[in-house]
N, C-alpha and C positions, 0 to 999 in steps of 0.2 A: 504493500500500500504506500502511496505517496504521502509524505508528511503534510498535514494540514494545519499545524500550529503556526498561524500567520505571524505571531509575535516573534517566533524563533526563526522565521524564514522570510523576513521582509527585505533583505538585501542579499546579493549574490555571495559576499564573503561569509555571511552567516549560514547560507545554504551549504557552502563548501565545508565549513567546519562541522555541520551536522552530518554530512556524508562520511567525513573522516572519522567521526565518532561512532556512527551507527553501522557503517559497512566499510571498515578500514582496509580489508583485504580484497574488496570487490574491485574488478578492473574499472578504471575511470578513463584511461586512454590506451590505445594501441597505436604504434607507429611502425611501419615497415621500413627497416633499415638494412641495407645490404642483403635484401631478400628474406629477412627474418623479422617476424612480428615481435616487437618489444612491448611489454605491458607495464603500465604504471597504475598502482592502486590509488584509491581516494586518499589514504593516509599519506602516501608518498607525494601526491599532488599538493596536499596542504603544506608539507614540508618545503617543497620546491617553491611554492608561491610565497611562503613566509620568508625564505632566504632572499628571494628576488625582491620582494617588497622592502625588506630591511636594507638591501643593497642600494636600491633606488633612493631610499630615504637618506642613506649615507652620502649619496652623490648630490642631494639637494632637492629631490622631488618632494613636493608638499601638497597638502590638501587643496583641492581646487584646480590643480594643474591638469593639463591634457597630455596623454601619452599616445603617440602615433605607433601603430603596429602595421608592419608591411611584410608580406611574404605569402607563400603557399600555406596550406593547412598543416601546421606543425604544432605538436603539443606545447612546446615552449612559448609559442606566440599566443595560444589560448591562455597559458599561465600568466603571460605578460598583462593581458587584459584584466585578469583576476587580481594581479598584484596592484595594478593602478587603482582598482576599486577598493581594495583593502586599505589603501592609504587615503581614501577619500578623493581620489583623482578620477579622471574620465578616460576611458579607452576610445581611441579614434582610429579604427582600422581603415587602411587605404588599399586601393586596387593595386596589386603588385605589378601589373603589366602597364601601368600608366607611365608615360614619359615624364622626364624630370620637370618639364614646364607645368604639366597638370598637377603633379605632386606639390610643386612649389606653391600653387594657389591655395591648396587645402592646408598645407603646413602653416602658411602665413595667416590664413583666415581663422584657423583653429588655435593659433597662438601656441604652437608646439615648441617646447623646450627639450623634451626627451623623446627618442624614437627607439623602438626595438624592432630589428629587421632580421630577415632570414639569412642572407648570404652576401657575398662580395658584390654582386650586381646591385643590390639595394643600397649597400654602403656607398658604392661609387656614385649612385644617383644623389644620395643625400649629402655627400661631401660637395658635389657640384652645386646643389641647391643652397648649401650653407653659405656660399659666397654672397648670396643675395638675401637669404632669409636669416637674419642675424640672430634671431631668438633660439635657433636650433643649436644647443650646446653639447648634448650627449647623444651618441649613437651606439647602441648595444647590438651586437650581432650573435646569431645562433650558430651558424655554420662557419667555422674559421678557415676553410680552405681558400687559399689565395690571399689571406689577410695577414700572414705572419710578419711581413715587413712594413705594415702600415703603422706609421708613427704620429699621425695627426692627433692633435689634442682632442679629448672628449670621445675617442673611439675605444670601446671596451668589449671584451668578450662576455658572453652570457655567464660563463663559469666564473670569471673574475668578479663580476658584480655579485653573484651568489656568495663567493668567498668573502667579499666585503660585507655582505649581509650577515654572514655567520658571526663575524666579529661584532657587528653592530647589535645583533640579537643577544649575544652573550653580555655585552656591556649594558644593554637596555632591555632586560628580559620581559618587561611588561609593555613595551612600546607597541608591538604588533597588535596585541589584543585591545589595547587602548584605542588604537586607530580604528579597528573594526567596530568597537562599541560606540564610537563617535558617529558612525554612519547612520544616515536616516533613509527611510524607504523612499522619500521624495527626492533624494539626491539624484543628480544625473549619473547614469551608469555608462552610457555610451553615446557617442555622436556619430551618426551614420550619414555620409554625404550622398545626396541624390545623384542620379546618373547625369543630370544636366541636359535633358532632351532639348530644352528650349533656351538654355543660357548657362551661366556659371552654376556649378553644383552648390546646393545649400546644405548646411549641416543640420540634420534632424536630431534634436536632443530628446532622448528617452530616459525616463527615470527607472530606478529599480522596480518601483511599484507597477509601472505600466508593463514592463517586460515580464515580470513574475506573474502578474494577474493573467496576462495573455497565455503564458506557458501553462498555468494551472488549467485554464479553459481547454487548451488543446489536448493536454494529457487526459483529462476527464472525457473529452469528446471521443477519443479513439482508444481509451483504456491502455495507455502507454505505461510501461513499468521499467524497473531496473534491469529486467531480463532482456529488454530490446537491444538491438544493435543498429548503429547509424554510421554510415561512411561519410566523412567530411571531405568534400571535394569542391564545394562552391566557394567563391571568393569571400575572404573574411570580411570584406567591406560591404557585402550585401546583407541586407536585413534578414533574408531567409536563413543564412548560415548562422547569424548571431542568435536568432530565435530558436531554430530547430536543432542547432548543435549546442552552443554555449548555454543558452537559457534553459532549454528543456532538460539537458543532462544535469544541470545543477538542481533541478526540481525533482526529476524522476530517478536520477542516479544511474542512468544507463551508460554504456561505454561508447566513447567517440573513437572511431578508427580513422587514422590519417594515412592516406596512400603514400607510397614511396616517392612518387612524383606525378605531375599531371599526366605524363605519358603512360603511366601504369594503372590509371584509375579503372579501366575496364577489367584487367586481370585481377586487381585487388578487390574489386566488387564481387567477382566470382568466388574469391577465397573467403571473404567475410560473410557473404550472403546476408545482407542487412534485412531487418524485419520492418523497418520504417524508412521510407525513402521520399526525398523531396527534390524536385528539379524544375527549372523553367522549361517551357515548351521546346526550346532549341536542343536541350539535352535529349529529350525523347525523339526529336526529329533526327538527331545525329545517330542515335542507337538504331532507329528504324532504317536509316540509310545504310548502315553497316550490315544489317540483316538482309536487305534487298541486294546488296553487292554480293554477299555470300551465296544467296539463292541463285543469282544470275550465273555464278561460277560453278554451280552444282550440276550434276548430270541431269539429263532430260527426265529420267524417272523421278529423281528427288524433286525437281522443279514441279512436275505434275502433281506429285503427292502434296507438296506444300500448298499449291494453289487450290487443289481440291479441298483439303481440310481447312484452309482459310475461309473458303466459301461456307463450309459447315459452321465454322466458328462465328462468322458474321450473322448467320441465321439463328444460331442456338446459344452462343456463348454469353451474350448479355442477359438473356432470360435466366440462365442457370446461375450467373453471378448474383443477380438481384433477387432470385428466388420468388418472383412474383407471378410468372406465367407458367402454365403447364407446358411441358415439353414431352413429345411422344417418345415411346420406348426406343424406336429406331434412331431418332436423333440423339438420344442419350448414349446409345451404344456407339454411334458414329463419333460423337464428341469425345467419349472415353478413349476410343481408338486413336483419334486425333491427338489427344493429350499424351498418349503413350508414344506415338510416333513423331509428333511435330511440336505441340505446345510445350510439353514438359521439357524435352531436350533444349528447345529454344529458350525457355525461361532459365534453365540451368546455365546455358552459355552466356546469357545476359547478366547472370548473377542475381536474378529476381525470383528464384524458386522459393525463397523463404519469406518474401514480402507479404506482410499482413495488410498493409495499406501504403499506397503511394500517392503523392500529391503533385500537382503542377500548378504554377501560378506565376505572377510577374507580368504576364501578358496573355492574351487569348490563345487558346490552343485550337488547332483545326479539328472539326468534328470527326473527320476521317481518321486522323492520327489518334484521337481519343478512343474511338471505336476499336481500332486495331488492338491496343493494349488490353482493353477490358474484355474483348472477345476471346482472348487466349487465357483469361482467368486471372489477370493482374488487376487488383482492386485499385485502379487509378481513379482518383477523384480530383475535382477542381476546387480551388479556393480563390477568393478575391480579397485583395488588400493592397496596401502600398507601404512604403517606408514610414510614412507619417502615422500610420495606424497600427504599428507592430504587425504588419501584414494582415492579420486575421480580421476580416469583416464578415464574409460569408463563406461557408464550407458545405460540401455535400456529405450528407450522412450515408453510410453504407446501406444499400438497398433502396435509397431514394436519390438516384443519380439520373440527371438529364444531360444529354450531350451538349445542349446549347445554353445551359445556365451554369451559375456558380454556386447554387444552393441557397439555403435560407440564412438569414443573419444569425450569428453566433450568440450564445448566452451573454446578456449584458450589453449587446451592441444594438444601437438604434440606427436604422437606415431609412431615409426618406428620399423621395424624388422631387426635385425642385420643379417649378413651372416650366422651365426650359428643358427639362429632361435630365439635368445633372444629378448625379448620385451624391447625397450628403450623408456623413457618418458621424455619430457621436458614440464613444466607447471608452472603457477604462484604459485601453491601450493607446489612446491618442497621445501624440507627442506633446512635450512641454512647450516646444516652439522651435523656430529656426535659430541657429546660433548667430547672435549679433545682428539679427534681422527682424526687429520688432514690427516693422511695417509689413513685411512679407507674411509674418505670423498672423497679424490682424486681418490681412486680406484672405488668408487660407482658412481661418477659424472664425466663424461669425459670432455675433453677440449671444446666441443661444448655445454655443459650444459645438456646433456642427462643423466638421471639416469638409471643405468643398473639394471633391476628388478630381474634378476635371473630366470625369468619365460620364458618358451618356448611357442610360439604361432604363429598365422598367421591370416591374414585378409581373410574373405570369399569374394565372388564376390560382395556382397552387402555392403562391408565396415565394417562389424561387426568383432570384434576381438574375436578369439577363443583361449582360453588358454588350452594347452595340459597338462602341469604339471610343476613342478619346473625343470628348465633346467638341473640342476645337477642330478635330479632323473630320467629323461627320458633316457631310454637306448634301447638296442636291445636284443632280445632273441638270442640264439645261432644260429638260422637259419636266422638271420638278420631282422626279423619282429620287429615292434615297440613295446616297453614295457613302459607303463605309469602307474606306481603303484597307483597314487592317483585316477585315473579314475576308476580303478578296485575296490579300497577300497570304493569309494563313492557308487558304485553299490551294494556292499555287505551291506553297512550301511543303505541302504534304508529299509531293513527288520527290523522291530521293535525289533527282537530278537538279533540283532548284534549291539553292541555299538561301537566297534572299530575293525579295521582290518589293518593288515600290510602285503602287498604283496611283494614277492620276485621273481625275474626272470631275472634280467639284466645279460646277458652273459650266461644264463643257458638254458637247453633244455626244461624246463617247468616252469610254474608259480605256486608257492605254497604260502600258507598264514597262518598267525597267526590270530586267532579270539578271541575277547573278547565278551562274551555274555552280554546282558543287564539284570542285576540282577532283576530289577522290572518286566520287560516284561516276561522273562523266568520263574521267580519265580511264577508269576501269572498263566502262562501256566501250570506249574508243579502242583500247588495247585489244579487247576480245574481237574487234573487227579489223585489226591490223591498220588502224588509222594513226599516222605519225603526227606528232605535235611537239612544239618546243617549250610551251609554257601556257599559262592561263589565257593570255590574250590570243595566242594562236589557236588554241582549242576552242575558245568561245566564238571565234569568227568563222569556223568551218560550217559549210552548208549542211552537212549531215547532222551536226549538233543543233543547228537552227530547226531542222526537221523534227528532231527529238523533242525539243522544247515546245515547238508548235503543237505537237500531239498532246502534251501535258496541258497547255493553255486551252486547247479545244475541249478537253475533258472537263476542265473547270467551267468553261462556258456552258457545256451541256448540263452540268449540275446546277449552275446558277439559273438556267432557264426555268427550273422547277421552283425557284424561290420567288414568291409573289412580291416581296419587298425589293429584292435586289436583282431581278431578272434583267433590268435595264443597265446593270453594271458589268455586263460581259466585256471581256477584253477584246477590243477590235484590232489593236496594233501593239507590237512589242519590239524591243531590241534587247540584245544581250550586251551588257556593259563590258568594256574592255579591261576592267580591273575589278577586283573584289572590293566591296564597300568595307571600310576599315575604320576602327575607332581612332587610330593614329592620324588619319586624315580628316577627323571630325565628322565623318559621315554616319557613324554609329556611336552610341554611348558605350561605356565599358560593360554594360549588361546587354549589349548588342541590340538595343532598340534604335529604330531608324530616326535620324534627325531630319525629319521630312522637310522642314523649311530650308535648312542648309542645303540639302540635296537639290531642292527646286531651284535655288539660286545658283549653285555650282554648275548644274547641268541644264541650265535654262535653254541652251541652244539645242540640246537633244529633245527636250520636251516640245520645243517649237517645231522641230523636225517631225516628231510623231504626229502632231496635229496639222501640219502643212501638207501631209501626203507625200513627203519625200521618201525615196527608196534607200538613200544612203546619207550619212552625215559624218564629216570629219571633225575630230575633236582632239585637243591637247589638254592634258590634265597634270597638274602638279601633285606629286606624291612624296611621302616621307618613307625612307628606308629604315630598317631595323637599327642600323648604326647611327641614325640621326641625320644622315645626309638627305638632301632633297633633290628631286629630279623631275623630268617631264616624260610622260608616256603619251603617245599619240596613236590614233587608230581611225580607220574609215569604217564606220559601223553600218551594218545592214539593218534595215527596218522591215519587219514582216507584217502582213495582214493575216488575220486569223479568221477561222470560221465561227460564226455566231449562230444562235438558234432562237426561234420564236418562243416567246414565253408560254409556258404550259401551266395550267392550274392543277393543283393536287386534288384528287377526289376527296369529297367531304366524308 
């Protein structure tokens, strides 16, 4: 059972101490290092956090300071966040793949003096930033490889800070506990920066109370316990990781498993076999892409078996998972056979054979993608929320799942729809405010305490919330019919060959689109057909690839023709971009959300060509390379017309 004594569990440091006392030998963290899983118990975690906190205090870290944390999912980086909270400080996780310039803005805005980072790459970034961000005085690193000869002031190893903390703890034995006792439930626990879709990122301040209250709600909702297993692979800076990994493990006491590296996540997932899983739609898209690539490489017999039993799964799987509709004996037998031959082995290969519940959120997921996972027996459900609400606003209950909704509001959460269709939220998990931005906070949270999400939606007759799109992105075609670009883009991205899509049509006579091909999936497809290519631009420009993508677009159009609201949004023309949309080029956020306005301005000449009826358009584009250099790539892009279909009404 999860501890419900709120007086003893109103801050994360007190939750940590409770687990160290009640389940000292229970695994709290596992990390794969050199191919071997290393386990740390709750009692050991408390000791590590205590020594690190005392070491930071010896270096000058004080109550009210902010601690930047940068790197992949590493136990020591989670302990760094806990150490800051024990001292009355605030954890500020940053996206580890952000360039130095982006990090500099957050470090300066958050008034960072101390940073704990993973390795040499991050140390080098911060040393570069420190030349302009003068407040950054101490940089602590976890992995010392390549850093032996670094002599810059204020650069410390994690071990040396803990050694300093051991001496400090011996000299001041009551200091650590005194600092924890001073903590208040309404203190800020973490500052999480938004992805900055429309401008500079904003620091979202969340209290211990908000995160812990949300965590309790989630644990009760899905009966999560200390026996569950979670794989930590999402960015530390994303609210989903902080809530579903850090916060919920501190409440339920389950073990967090950290992969050896981002490249080994798939294999580590299979070894751990998590019981509780969370990921944004792009993760599920990537997994499905890998599945389809392997199926295409399989023998003709295996391909036929896969497609046959997937048709059975789509017909039967959802009914069996929800347990609501009767299923014939023949279909049950066929599904059981499919589970033996296809679904079971597939889930095992994906590392999802033990999953009790899986969630997706962050943005809308395509109905077809959602249907695929649920049909093979994975209890994938949708949730709705954002950084400012501790994620959780609406969630789908097991057995009460609709493909096109995000479920009912959670316990204690109030949701209402404004006159203009915008979704408004009031909940215990609501942010304290944006860091150093009182005007933005006042604009986001009205006088009644409702947060204005910026999303457009409505409740269906069963009380489920349906999100249409971002309110600012929902528009109308020239003929007055609804235009929801994200809905169309998600349908396009269901195909493994399409990695990203950007749809245009607001105020126009037709919907047209930019397409990014998935390099791995299309490359595999091309190699099996002996098609030579030199790189992304070359592959994307080939006529056979255009034919492949045109087939995908036409299938989306055929599906849209059955949608009464969006049948007028079928894609009439498309082009395949000569480069992949990239966060480093400001075209996507760090969470891979499209910066629609920026793309419209940057590629205005291509949009003009789509609507002018041109068959080709030359473009030169400035890009940033991984080493920081800038360059120009150019291409003469083909523009294709696609087949559209007359609107058809579904039978009543």
